[in-house]
C-alpha positions, 0 to 999 in steps of 0.5 A: 555498508549502506546506511539505513535510511532516517524515518524508513520504517515510520515512512513506510509504516505511513503508507502501510495506514493508507493502503488500509484505508483505501482497502476498507473504503473499497470494500465498505463504500464500493460493494465489497471490491477489493482494489488493492489486490488482484487475487478476488478479481482474477477468481471472480474473472474465471467465474464469469468466463465460466458463467459468460458474463460479457459485462462482468468479464470486460469490466474485471478484465479493465481493472486488471488492466489498469493494475498492469499498467501501473506495473508497466509505468513503474519500470519505465519511470525507474528505469529511464528517469530521475524522478522521485518515485515515491513523491510520485505515488504519494501524488498518484494516490492523491489524485485517485481519492480526489477522483474516487470520492467525487464519483456517486455512490450509484456508480459502478463499483468497478468502475468507481475504483479504477483509480485506486486499481492503478494507484494501489499497484504503483504504491505497491511498487514504489514502496517495497519495504524497509531495513532490508525487508520486503513488505507490502503496504497494501495488503497484509498476507506475506506481512501476516506470515512474516511476523507470525514465522519471525516471532515464533522463531525468536520464541524458540530460540536460546536466549543467546543463540545467534540470530535471536535478536534479528528475529524479534526485529523483523517481527516488530517491523513486519508486526507494526506494518500489520498494525499500522494497516488495520488502524488504517482499516479502523479509521477508514471504516469509522470515516466511512459510517460518517462520510460515505464514499467521500471518506477516501479523501481523508487518506490525504492526511497520512499522505501529507505526513508521508510526504513531510516524513520523505522530505526530512529524510532527504534533507537529513541524508544531503546534510549528512553527505555535506558534512562527510564531504 
């Protein structure tokens, strides 16, 4: 059986915090554009196609291209290289927030958020979950579903019923991811009130913490391998 990763949950939750900060930044500082997912963009794209607005269509199509391009890059790097993509995702996030924070508030919100479209998609591909659970760090819908269903399963199960403890563990993991994501939203919202479009630079803090946790986790794993050998 594969050993559970050291600090795996903490790494996942810190990236969820960053995801929340990026999500709220896009909404409050860039005219309500949610750059972490594509559902709203695709709906609006269809409306623009029906409304025949070439300008909006091109902006939304390009946003979709950036989002999909990150997935393509992820697959190529994962399959063809031995790079640590977690560090890669953190570096991409850092580059994205550095660039976006420097773009004037008057810029078109879609153009300003293209780096976040790419970075969020890449982060979603790399940070897939922990403890055997698949969980996104850039949006909340499935995490909400898994929290509610697992906690409901825990509540309706008998005290000694098989799987009850696992259901609680599952609810706590997904609930924790939701909590960290929305703590990130709160931090990002308050930061936006004070620093406006430059508030996105604050994302560097959780990204640095995550990088530190990954380094400690890898060092611990290497030490365990040496001990075993």
